[in-house]
VOKOLDO-408388 format. One record per residue (C-alpha): residue in three letters; x, y, z. Coordinates in pm, whole numbers, plus 50000, padded with zeros to 5 digits. Layout:
residues N
AlaXYZ;...
end
This chain:
residues 733
Met445165318138461;Ser442765338638666;Lys443805356038975;Arg441675333539179;Gly443545303939047;Asp446775320539119;Arg445885326239479;Leu444765290139520;Gln448035277939369;Asn450125299939593;Lys448125289539900;Gly448885252939807;Lys452545259739783;Arg452595277940112;Gly450805248240273;Ser453275222840130;Arg456165243940258;Arg454595246440599;Ala454025209440608;Ala457615203140505;Ala458795227140776;Glu456665209941031;Arg458015175940926;Gln461525189440951;Ala460785204541297;Gly459395170541412;Glu462445152341288;Gln464685178141468;Ser462725175241789;Ala463075137241776;Arg466865139941738;Lys467345166142010;Pro467095143342325;Arg469735120442185;Arg472115149942129;Gln471415164442481;Gly472175130142632;Lys475495129142453;Gln476185164442558;Arg475305157042918;Arg477555126042933;Ala480325146642775;Gly479855173243043;Gln479975147243327;His483125132843191;Ser484595167543180;Val483615174943536;Leu485045141143655;Arg488295148543469;Arg488365183343614;Trp487875170743979;Thr490295142143929;Lys492845166743817;Arg492025189344111;Val492295160144359;Phe495545149044207;Ile496965184044223;Trp495725191144574;Gly496705156444693;Thr500215160344545;Ala500445194444706;Ala499245180845042;Ala501655151545014;Leu504495175044941;Leu503455198345219;Gly503075168645461;Ala506455155245349;Leu507965189945402;Phe506345192645742;Leu507485156945834;Gly510945164945708;Val511085196145921;Ala509735177646226;Val512245149746182;Ala515095174946136;Phe514085193046455;Ala513745160346643;Ala517105148246520;Arg518655180246638;Glu517075176946988;Ile517925140447031;Pro520875136747269;Ser524115122747133;Phe524945086247130;Asn527155089147435;Gln524485108547624;Leu521915081647547;Lys524305054747674;Ala524545072648010;Thr520815078548050;Gln518905054448277;Asn515215047948227;Ala514185047848592;Gln515435049448946;Thr517155020149118;Ile516325014349481;Leu518524991749691;Val516824982150017;Arg519004971850310;Ala518194955150643;Arg519044970850978;Asp522544954450968;Gly523294967750621;Thr522754935550426;Glu520964937850091;Ile517484923950106;Val515984933949771;Glu516834956349479;Leu513934973249306;Gly513694992648986;Pro515944987948693;Ser519144967548692;Tyr521604976948416;Gly524574953848405;Glu527454962248187;Trp527114982747862;Leu528154961247566;Ala529514977847251;Ser528114965246920;Asp531204944246846;Asp530944926947188;Ile527384916847151;Pro527104880647028;Val525974877746669;Ser523324852146766;Met521844877747004;Lys521594904346734;Asn520104879646489;Ala517604865546735;Met516344900446820;Val516024911746462;Ala514324878446358;Val511594880546624;Glu511074918246651;Asp511804934646316;Arg512814912146020;Arg513224942045781;Phe515304961946029;Tyr518264965945799;Ser516134977445498;His513565001945638;Phe514135038045740;Gly512645036046091;Ile509085027545986;Asp508194995245812;Pro505675004045537;Leu505144966745445;Gly504524956845803;Leu502134986545846;Ala500194977945529;Arg499954941745640;Ala498624952345980;Val496054975345824;Phe494924947445592;Val494444923545878;Trp492464950346060;Ala490304958045761;Thr489524921245705;Gly488094915046050;Asp490494921246331;Lys489204947046582;Arg492534964046626;Ile495744969946438;Ser498414945046554;Ala501784955846675;Thr503794972446398;Ser506564988746588;Thr510074984746448;Ile513134981446672;Thr513785018346606;Gln510215027546712;Gln510535006347027;Leu513805023647114;Ala512145057947068;Arg509275047547290;Asn511565032547564;Val513855062447575;Phe511555091847509;Leu507935082847543;Asn505415063147750;Asn503445032147670;Asn500005046247611;Arg498325036847283;Ser497065071947176;Leu497375083846816;Asp499425113146926;Arg502015090547091;Lys502255068146782;Leu502795098746558;Arg505565112046782;Glu507015077246800;Ala507135075846415;Val508805110346398;Leu511375101346658;Ala512115067946484;Leu512805085946164;Ala514975110746348;Leu516955082146515;Glu517475066346173;Trp518655099946039;Lys521105106246325;Phe522505070446404;Ser523615040446207;Lys521825007546226;Asp524564992646446;Gln524275021546687;Ile520465018246700;Leu520714981246760;Glu523384986547029;Leu521195011647208;Tyr518204988847186;Leu519874957547321;Asn521354976947611;Lys518194995247709;Val515174972847633;Tyr513354958347932;Phe513524920747977;Gly511514916648299;Gly512524911448664;Gly513934947048669;Ala516554937848407;Tyr517244964848147;Gly519644954047875;Ile520904919747766;Asp523764918848013;Ser521504924048313;Ala519034898748177;Ser521834873348116;Arg523164877148465;Asn519654875448624;Phe518554844248428;Phe521774825948354;Ser524334838948604;His526914849348341;Pro527544880348127;Ala525824885147793;Thr529104880747608;Asp528924843647689;Leu525294838847560;Ser524624807347362;Thr522174805747076;Ala519494790347284;Glu520004815447571;Ala519834843647316;Ala516574830047192;Ile515134829547541;Ile516184865347602;Ala514884877547265;Gly511514861047327;Leu511024880847645;Val510544914947479;Lys507014907747365;Ala505744900647723;Pro508454900647993;Ser506224889448278;Arg504474861448075;Tyr507614846447923;Ser509984851948217;Pro511904819348279;Thr511774826548656;Ala507934828948644;Asn507004803048380;Val509804780648252;Asp507514762947997;Ala506294795147847;Ala509854808247812;Val511034775947645;Asn508074775547400;Arg508634812247310;Ala512394804847260;Arg511504777147013;Val509384802346814;Val512434825946800;Leu514734797846674;Thr512204788346405;Leu512134824646281;Met515914826446284;Gln516064795246065;Gln513384809145823;Gln515244841045781;Gly518614823645722;Tyr520404832646041;Ile520904796646162;Thr520734761946010;Ala518044735946081;Gln520424717746305;Gln521114748946508;Ala517374756046530;Ser516784721446685;Val518944729946998;Asp517474716647318;Val516274747647502;Asp515204726347795;Ala518844719747865;Val519614755947938;Lys520604761248298;Leu518714788448464;Lys519974808148768;Thr518494795749093;Gln515984821349204;Thr514824827049552;Ser511054832349543;Gln509544864749633;Asn509574862350013;Ser507534879350269;Val509934908950304;Arg508164923250002;Tyr505124929850225;Phe507374953150418;Thr508994969750117;Asp505614975349962;Trp504504993450273;Val507625013750344;Leu508855024850001;Pro505815047049906;Gln506705067250212;Leu509815079450034;Asp507675103849834;Leu507065121550160;Leu510545117150311;Leu512735126750022;Pro513145155949780;Glu512475146549418;Thr515375126749280;Phe516005101549005;Glu519465089849102;Pro520025055349244;Ile519385054249625;Glu519975030249904;Val517215027150170;Trp518405015850513;Thr515414999150694;Thr514664985851036;Ile513974950050925;Asp515934922551095;Val516584894950840;Gly516634867251097;Met513484879351266;Gln511714882050927;Arg512564846050851;Ala511334835051192;Ala508094854951152;Thr507464840150809;Ala508004804450935;Ala505824810951241;Ile502934822751027;Lys503234795550766;Ser503514767051013;Asn500714778751249;Thr498014793051022;Pro495124769750974;Asp494444755750625;Gly492374778950410;Ala493174809050629;Gln495624837750609;Gly497964850950879;Ala499744882850946;Leu502354894851193;Val503924928351296;Ser506744931351539;Leu508034964251682;Asp511054973451888;Arg510664995452198;Asn511345026351989;Gly508765018351719;Ala511205002851466;Ile509554974951269;Leu511614943651313;Ala509414919751107;Met506324922950898;Val504314894750730;Gly501234904050541;Gly500134869050438;Thr501144832650405;Asp502484836650045;Tyr503444869449876;Val503564853249533;Gln500004841649560;Thr498644874549703;Asn500504906149782;Tyr497664920749989;Asn499174932450317;Arg496904920850593;Ala499294935650855;Thr498734971450746;Asp495604972250527;Ala493144946050643;Leu490354958650874;Arg489214931351112;Gln487324929251444;Pro489824925351727;Gly487614905851961;Ser488724905652330;Ser492064921052254;Trp490114953352240;Lys489504950252617;Leu492914965852653;Phe491344999552608;Val488304991252838;Tyr490574982053122;Leu492995011653055;Ala489995034953092;Ala488885017353408;Leu492375018453569;Glu492625055253480;Ala489205060853639;Gly490455046553962;Tyr490255009153956;Thr493174986854057;Pro493854950353960;Asp492704938754307;Asp489384956954306;Arg486354934254337;Val483964930454046;Val480984907953982;Asp480524883953692;Thr476804882053656;Pro474264884953367;Val473824920953263;Thr471784940753013;Ile472854974352874;Asp470564992952640;Lys468854959652548;Trp472254943152485;Ser473044913252699;Pro476594900752659;Arg477454864552737;Asn480634847652844;Ser482234823252599;Asn481764794152843;Gly478234803252930;Arg478924804553303;Tyr479214831953561;Val481644830953851;Gly480104858054065;Glu482414879754270;Thr486004881654160;Asn488704907054103;Leu489744928253811;Arg492874908053741;Thr491024875253712;Ala488214890453506;Phe490834902353254;Ala492914871153252;Tyr489854849453167;Ser488384875852938;Ile485024877353119;Asn482654896352893;Thr480124907653141;Val482724924953356;Ala484094943053052;Ala480614954152966;Gln479994967353314;Leu483264985753317;Gly482605001452977;Asn479175011953091;Glu480575027853417;Val483555047753258;Gly481605055352933;Phe481785039352598;Gly482975072652459;Thr485785072252714;Val486885038052590;Ala486815049952228;Ser488875080352327;Met491345057852496;Ala491745036852181;Arg492215067651967;Arg494765080452221;Phe496805048452186;Gly496965049951796;Val493775033751660;Thr493065052151334;Thr489935034751211;Pro486315044551292;Ile485235034151642;Ser481675026551745;Thr480295037752084;Tyr477545012052107;Pro477794990552416;Ser479034960152222;Met482144979752128;Val483734968052453;Leu483984933352303;Gly485784944351993;Ser483074950951740;Ser484944979351572;Glu487334969251292;Val491064977751334;Arg494304972551167;Leu496934948351311;Ile499644974751300;Asp497474998551510;Met496764972351773;Thr500444963351790;Arg501365000051827;Ala498945003152124;Phe500424973352310;Ala503894987152236;Ala502895018952417;Val501914998452719;Ser505294981252702;Ala506865015952699;Lys505105023653034;Gly502435044352875;Val504615064752640;Ser503425068152279;Val505155047452012;Glu505315056551639;Pro506025026951403;Phe508645033951139;Gly510545013550882;Val513315036650739;Thr516345047350934;Lys518115065650659;Val518335070550279;Thr521555076550099;Thr522755080249738;Ser524915052749591;Lys527835075349678;Gly526975076750045;Glu525355111650062;Val522625111650325;Leu519285123450189;Tyr517165114850494;Arg517735103950848;His514975092051081;Glu514305113651393;Arg512195098751663;Ala508775114551682;Arg508065135651989;Ala506765110752253;Ser503925118552492;Gln502695101452813;Leu499485085852718;Val498515073253064;Pro500125077153408;Asp502765053053519;Tyr500385035953767;Val497845029153490;Ala500565013453267;Ala501774992653557;Gly498244981353630;Ile497444970153275;Thr500854952953251;Asp499864933353560;Leu496594922453394;Leu498284913853060;Gln500954893353238;Thr498304874253429;Ala496464867153108;Val499524848152982;Asn500584832053308;Thr497214817753405;Gly494544829753162;Thr493544826452798;Gly497114833752658;Lys499004804852822;Ala500094792052474;Ala502164824152434;Gln504594816152713;Ile508314814152608;Gly510144808952937;Arg510484845253032;Pro507994872653127;Val505354878152861;Ala502374901052873;Gly499604899552616;Lys495954894752531;Thr494034870952307;Gly491124880052085;Thr488514857451918;Thr485494870451726;Ser482124853851685;Ser481984821651485;Asn485804819951500;Lys486204843951208;Asp489234861451359;Gly491994850551595;Trp494354874951762;Phe497214875851996;Val499184907252083;Gly501854908652351;Phe505324919652442;Ser508464907052613;Ser511974920852655;Gly511164952952470;Ile509684935852155;Thr505904938952089;Thr504374914851839;Gly500834912651706;Val499444882251520;Trp496154879251332;Met494614849551151;Gly491454844950957;Arg490024842050607;Asp489944871250364;Asp486224865150302;Ala485564865950681;Lys484104831150683;Arg484394808250981;Val487704790251049;Gly487194758151244;Gly488884757951582;Leu490384792951537;Gln490864809851873;Gly493244836851981;Gly494744814752251;Arg495584787652006;Ala497124792851664;Pro497844830651695;Ala499364825952047;Gln501404796951923;Ala502704816751626;Phe503534845451867;Ala505524821552088;Ala507394805451796;Tyr508514839151666;Met509244855652002;Arg511544826852119;Tyr513854836551832;Ala513324873651856;Val514244877652220;Lys516974850852236;Asp519814876552239;Arg518084900652472;Pro518274900652852;Val515304889053053;Glu513224919253168;Glu510884917153460;Phe507704938853425;Asp506984967853649;Thr503544958953788;Glu503704977454121;Val500895002554123;His501945034854298;Leu498685053954307;Pro498795092254310;Glu497735110754625;Trp494255117654502;Gln493685080954434;Leu494525070454784;Glu491155081354921;Pro488675053154860;Asp485485073254826;Asp483805106754877;Glu482685097955233;Tyr486255102955356;Phe485815140255291;Phe483265140855578;Gly485465126655842;Asn487235144556119;Pro487855181156014;Asp491055182256214;Asp492575158655965;Tyr492555184755695;Tyr494215217655609;Phe492015247955575;Ile492125283355465;Asp491065309955706;Glu489075341255629;Gln492255359855550;Gly493505333455301;Asn496105318555533;Leu496725280655541;Val495815264955877;Glu497315230355945;Pro495475203056122;Gly494695208756495;Arg495605245756485;Arg491985259156434;Glu490415278256720;Gln487215257856721;Pro488105223256593;Gly484575210956530;Glu483365242356359;Thr482825245755989;Pro485595267555848;Phe483355285655599;Pro479965301355661;Val476925285955496;Glu475255308455243;Gly472885332455428;Glu474445328055774;Gln476555351955978;Leu479735343456153;Pro480015350856526;Ala481505385256604;Asp484515371056766;Arg485385352356448;Leu485535385256266;Arg488485397756463;Gln491605404556275;Gln493975375356303;Asp497575378556419;Asn500085387056149;Gly502155356556244;Gln502955327656020;Ala499735305955981;Ala501475273855885;Ser504575257856030;Asp507835254155843;Asp507405216555853;Phe504085219855676;Leu505425243855412;Glu508325220355331;Arg505945191355286;Ala503535212255083;Thr506185223854847;Gly508085192454778;Gln507795162455015;Gln504875139154956;Leu502585131055238;Pro502595095655372;Pro499975074555190;Glu496755067755363;Pro495325032255380;Arg493065024355085;Met489835005055106;Pro488894979454838;Arg486374989054570;Thr483394970054432;Ile481494979754123;Arg477814973154118;Pro476494953653817;Ala474614974853576;Gly471714950653594;Asn468644956553382;Asn468424993353442;Pro471905007953378;Gln472665043853429;Ser472805063653105;Gln476095078052988;
end
């Protein structure tokens, strides 16, 4: 074969080999994606297995570390937990026994602990009832109930907004003894640790014994013995199955299921407890059908009005006492009989739909009775100490005090006539004007125009200052209408002001605690009377007492008469929104207020009616054992008040003492030139003979010096005063 043919043959072979190689490459390229997919899936499975292994390892390590940490925490907690005997002796809170002024017990606040019952002394039915309703797996768990927790989480995950209660009896014990009741995660974690520590340290019987003797059952009762005595009047050792069911049912909500607050709710809850006891095999069906309604409950006296007083006085202990957690006894000023009389007086005289309040003070400021409303159970808002209400005409006490201090007397003439002050025109309640009258009558009949004129003359700021001086602590307006009681006040402040008048112008500080002792008799606090001050002179106190007595004898306060001297003042606000009467007799001062909490009108409410009648009903009892006391209403004016007006100073110069040029006193009639002015007028010269040196002898007689240094001069006759009505153009203040 030729060379050319060989080349062609070789070329054909190379082409066929190339084609075969290309076909093989194509087949390999078609198979490659399938192998890569398999390899990728194999790689993913490998990564998943690797991460699963890592998670398992790390999770196991974390669980072991967490278990170790939990074990260490539980061990430390168990070591720090007090012993069983120490826990028995520990009380959860402070007990406060409140006593009346005669030492009788009026209320016990805080925890009540009864007798401690050992596990063997606790009725089996009581133990079973508590376990059935609070922790059915109590004897099988280790302080935390995993099944209960899992169930609660499942309920939450399937729609409930929050995890339901999952606390075991052990957890509840840990919370009651060592923690508070907030719902934070931190508190729940600490509660769990402490529960595990309690289970580690104590037996189940010990835990249940601690729990049943320390858990709160409402009404201040801690422990089953206290609850049994409070609700059934016998110790817990005598509890029946039905009674045990009632007590066990209280733990979930002591106030809601308390048999003293809601008998039906307590009975229905007890039936639930009995059903659970039957389902768990603690009692038979026959025992579960016990008639809970037949259980005899202890007769409870309802929360009476004395709680208004204790709610006011007990917070003051934080200021009076050093910090202490031991049981204490608080000896108060409350008179039990007077408190009952005050409660009855308010309830029987307060108009329907309205509220009433009363405060009564002894002459030294001791609170004898306090009623803050018609029913403490319905509302514990204390209207005697907290409510701010307009006092109406009872505020005129301060207007007339300021006027008397400025120089008026009860007999001074005043004019009841229309008046306008700064565009304000007060009107009398009866729409009439009596013309000229005296101060005593104007006050007795509560004439508004006269009070307005007096306030305008002495100054509205002066009236406000007088009210502040007598103990009013609330803001006081100085607008003209303030003289009619437009500024809101507290009943206790108004009563305090009238008490100072009763004390002849001496300040009075209300107080409710006489002493505080421990249960062993150690005195922690003893009341010391506050330093008293003379608020107004004696003659001002006598003058205002004269006015107040007339208001009761012949004026608007006649309904407050009790058969012995009474001094007081009525008060009624616009549209009959508030009615007041505040007065005193035989050393007891009492203030009464009535009205609606929403300040709406009360039909027929006037200070001279229901409030004055309630005052009289209470005071007849309050003063029955006290001697009758006549008021001191004789006004002994000071020497400077005996001169009626400034014109008297321009009378006969011989009637006055003078000082000569050498500073010597010259008594009347001894001057050389009787009609001559004793002092030179500015710019004038004295006669030469007046410049002679005076004799060195005594300028004043011994009789004069004795009178000047001690003996009062005989009073001069006093002329009556008359104020001019302010009219339409009053003088500015």
